[in-house]
Structure formats: structure tokens, C-alpha cells
N, C-alpha and C positions, 0 to 999 in steps of 0.2 A: 503494499500500500504506499502510496507516495505521501511524503511528508509534507505537512501544512506550509504553506507560503504566506508571509506576512508583507503587507504593503512596505516598503522600504523607503518611499519618498513622500513627503508631505502628507502623512497619515492622518494629521490631526490638524485642528485650526490653528492650534500653538505653534507646530511646525511650520505651517504655512506663514505664519506671521515673523518668523525669525529673520533678523536682518541678512541682507547677503553679505558673503564674505569679501574683504579686501581683495582688490586684483593681485594676481600673482604677476611678479615682476621678471623680464628677462634682462640679460645684460645689454648693453647699447651694441655691442659688437656682433651680438645674435642677429637682431634686426636688420643691420648693416649689410649682413652677409647675403641676405635675401633678396629675390625680386618677387614682387607682389603683382597680382593680377586680381583685383576687386571687382565685384558685381559681375561675373560672367553669367551670362543666361544658358542654364543647362537643359531646360526643359519649357515648353509652352503649353498651355491648355486654354485653346482660345485667346483671349485677351491677356490672360494670367501667366506671368514668367516666373520661373524659379530660378533663383541665382546662388552662386557660389562664389568663395574668396579662396583663391589659391596662391600658394607660395612655394617657391623652389630656390635651391642654392644659386647664387649668381654664377658660380663657376661651373655649374652642370653642363658637361658637353657629351656625355654618354647618357643613355635611357636610365632614369632611376624608377624604383619601385613608388607607388603612389599609396597615399592613406586618405582616407575619407574619415572626417570627424563630425560625429552628430551631436547636437546639443539635447539637453534635458528639459525638464520643464512639464512633466505629467502629460505629456503628449498635447497640453492646451495652451501652454506659452512657452517663453523662451526664444533665443535667437541665435544664429550662427556666430555672432561675434563672442558668444561666450566661450566657445572653444577656440578663439584666435590665438591665445597664449599658448596653448598646448599645440596647435598646428605649425605656429612658427618654431618652438622647440623641438618639433620633430623634424620639420625641413631643414634646420641647421644641422641634424645628425644625418643628413644625406637621402631625404625622402623628398618627393614632391607632394604637397599635403593640401587638401581643401577642406573647408568649412562649408556646409550646406544648410540651406534653408529647406525646410518642407511644410508641406500643408498641416496645420495644426488642427485638432479634433472640432475646434469651433467654426472651422470653414468647411472641412469634409473629413468625413469619419474614415476608420480603417476601411480598405487597404490604401487610401491615397498618401499616407506618410511613408510606407514602404516602397511602394511605387516610385514616389520621388526618388528615394535612395538609390533604387535600382536604375533610375533614368540618370543619376549622377554618374554610376559606374560606367554606364554605356557612353556618357559624353566623355568621360576622361579617356577611355579606350579610342572612341572616333577622333579625339583630337591629341593622341599620344604624340605624335610626331612633333607639333606646336609646342606642347609643354615639355618635351625630353621625358616622357613616362614611357618604362616598361609594361606594355599593355597585358604581358603575361605575368604580371605581378602586383596586384591591386590588394590592399588591405582595408579594414575599416575598424574604427573604435568610436565608442561614445559613453556618455555618462548617463545614468537613471533611465528616464524613458528612451534617450540617445543609446544607451546600453542594451536596452531592449531590443531597439531598431537594428543595431549593429549584430546581436546575436542572431536575429531573425534574417538579416542579410546573409550573413555567413552561413545559415543552416538550409536556406531555402532557395539554392540555386536550381533553375529549372523549374520550379513551380509557376506554371503560366498563369495562374490567377492573382498572382502578385506582381507580374510584369509590369501592367499599365501601357499606356500610349504616349509616354514621354519623350518619344524619339529616339532615332538611332537603333531602330528594330535589329538592323543588320549585326549588332554588336552583343556581346554577352555581357550579362550583369552579375556573374558569378565572381566572387571575391576568392582570394587566395590564403587568407588568414584574416582573423577577426581577434578583437579584444573587448569584452562586455565588462563596463565598470558600474558598480552599484546596480545592477540589473536584473530584472524578473525575467527567468528562462521558462518557466511552466505556468502557462495561463489558463490550464485546465485544472488546477489545484483545488481543493476543497475550500481554503481559505479565500482565494479569489473569487471563488463561487459565492461565499458568504458576503464579502466584500461588495461585490456587484449587486447582490440582491436588495441592498439598501436604497431606497428611493434617492437618497440625498448624496450617493456616490458620485464624485466628482471627476474620477478618472476612468474607470472601466467601462460605464454605461455612456460616456461621453464620446470615448475613443471608438468603441466596438459596436454602438448603437442601442446595446440593452444589457441585460444581466446575462450571466453565464447560462441559467437555466433556460431562457428563453432564446438564445442564439449560440447554443453549443458548438457548432460548426464554425462559426466565427471566431470563436475563443481559441478553437484548435487551429485554425490557420494562422491565427496571430502568435502562436505560440512555439518558440524556437524549439523547445524540446520536441514537439509533436513532428517536426520534419527532419530529424536526425536520420542520417544514412551513411553508408560506408563511403560514399563521395565526398563527405564534407571535409572542408579543410581544417586547419588546426584552429581552436577556439579556446583562448583564455580566458579566465575570470577575474576581476580585480575589485576589491571592494575597501572601504575604511575598516579599521578594526573595530570601531563604534557603531558600524552600520549594522541592520538587521541580519541577522544569519541566513535569511531567505537569499540574499544576495550573493552566498556561497554557491548556489547553484549545485548542491551535493548530488541529487538524483540525477540532473543533467550531465555533469561530470562522469558518474557511474557509466550512464549510458554510452558517453563517448569514450570511456575506456574500453567497453566491451566492444565497441566497433573498431578499436584500434585506432582511434583519432587523437593527436596529440592535445591534451588539455592542461588544466591546472588553474590554481588559485593562489593569487598575491594578495594578502592582506598588509594595509599598510599601517604601521603602528600608530596607535593612539590618534587615528584619523576619523571623521565623521563621513556621513554619506558624501557631503559635497567637498570632497578632499582636496578638488582642484584650486580651492582659494587659499590653501595653506602651503606656504613655500616650501618645506620641507617633505610634506607629502606630495607635493606638486612635482618635486626633483625626482623623488622616488617613482612617481608615476612614468615621468619622462624616460628614465633609465630603463625601467622594466618594459617598456612599450617599444623603446629603441632596439633593445636587445632582442625581444620577441620577433619584431618585424624584421629585423636584420638576418635573423635565424631562418625565418621562412619565406622570406620575400628576395633573399640575396643568397641563395645557396651558391 
């Protein structure tokens, strides 16, 4: 029987009212070493344009692996600039890195957000030559709701229902490595079923359209664990030590191990859910991400 999953982000009104952490700083030489491409349109839906910001080392002459960073916010808020510091830090480690905007649940319900993520992957592949990207080596990471989307993107390669019509249909949306930070990986759990049954649930009902009991097939489609198979790429989980244990993805990691897929859990000491706002935790995150993506995207 699967363990109960507890909502790790903004679970109460008190948590929702907590002040935002101070921005994490980068050394001036880090940002100075990068070439920035802000506001690139990666998908269009009628008049609606989806944008991303991209950074790459100024010295890049040969194709580099790419990483997509996905922001959190309970699927209903947040913006791509929240991941800019992490993206720049990783770009300085020898990657082409993009932060993406995606349609939030107040604009369009699931699967809109994951379809945007997949469209961003296809955009990078279609424009690999322009941005010096190795099209065969694209990774993804994200925090909280963005971590869920990163895990889902990692495990749902080839799932047609999640592709969408964001353009570049001739390109693959599959990624070659993923890191899910502070993320839920099993949306079919009993605990999430209980949370979504509450009329005032601001997260799952808004994101997925109704309770788990009413639309179980939607929760399954949105659940990274549901899509696991032997063809999935490496997937690492990361969480602050003070975050809810559900972010450890114990059952999902067990499933990955049975399939022979590289996985693992990195706990950042004394760090909360939103650990990217703490300099020491941020630095640990950057080092862990760089090591993992170097191993799996730069063989």
C-alpha cells in the first residue's frame, strides 16, 4: 500500500502568508560571463505567447547540454524570474539554461502547464544550432509545483495526451535527465485524494479541475509515478531537510530502482521548502545539479 503524501507547499494560510526569502546573490563575474537572450517566444496559442529567458556562456563554441528551469507557486502563481539566479549559476557551469513561463491554473487547467514545458523542450531542439545546444542532451529541474512538472516531464516522454500544439511538432519533447526539487511525485495517493476532496482546496482542484475522486484519470495522467517505465532517464529528487517527507518520493524512487533507472535523494541540511532563497542551501543545490547534469548530459 502506498504511503500517504502530505502537501509540501503552502499547505495552510499561515504558510501562504510567510514573507518571501531574500534573493540569492551571484558573484558579478558569474553574470558577466554569460550571454543573455530574454523574452524568447517558444510557443503560441492564438494571440497568447509563451516566453522563456535563456543564458549561455559567452565562450561557448561547441554544443552544450541544455537545462530548463521551472518555477513553483502551487501551479497558480509564480514567474520564470524566480528561477533566474539558479539558471545563471548553472549556465556558468557550462550549460545553456532557460527559465520558462507556463500557463497557470487560473488561465488554463492541466494539461496546459506540462504541454508548455514540452513545447519549450521542442523549441530548444528546433533552435539548437542558434543557441549552441546539444539537442541530444536536454535536462530539466524545478522547485515545488515546478518540481512536479519537472518530474512529469522526465517520466512522460512519448505520452501523446501531454504533447499539446505549442509548435515544432517534428521535434522530440523527451528529456535526458531530471531533478525534482520539493516535489510531489504521486498524485494518486490517498492523502492527495483527501486534500482534493475539500471544497476550499486551492491547489489540486484548481490545477486538475476537480477532486481526485471525481476525475481520477486526470490525477493519474498528472502523476509522474504513474508514467514510470524502463525507458525513462535518470531522475534525482532534492528537498530541504525541514520540508515535508512526502518530497522524498520514497515510493517513486523504489519504483525507479526496480526499473534500473538512476535516481536518488539529496537532502539539504537545515533548509526549508523554499531553499533557493538561502545562500548556503542555494550553493549546495547548484553544486548538486551541476554534478548530476554533468554526469548524465555530458557522458
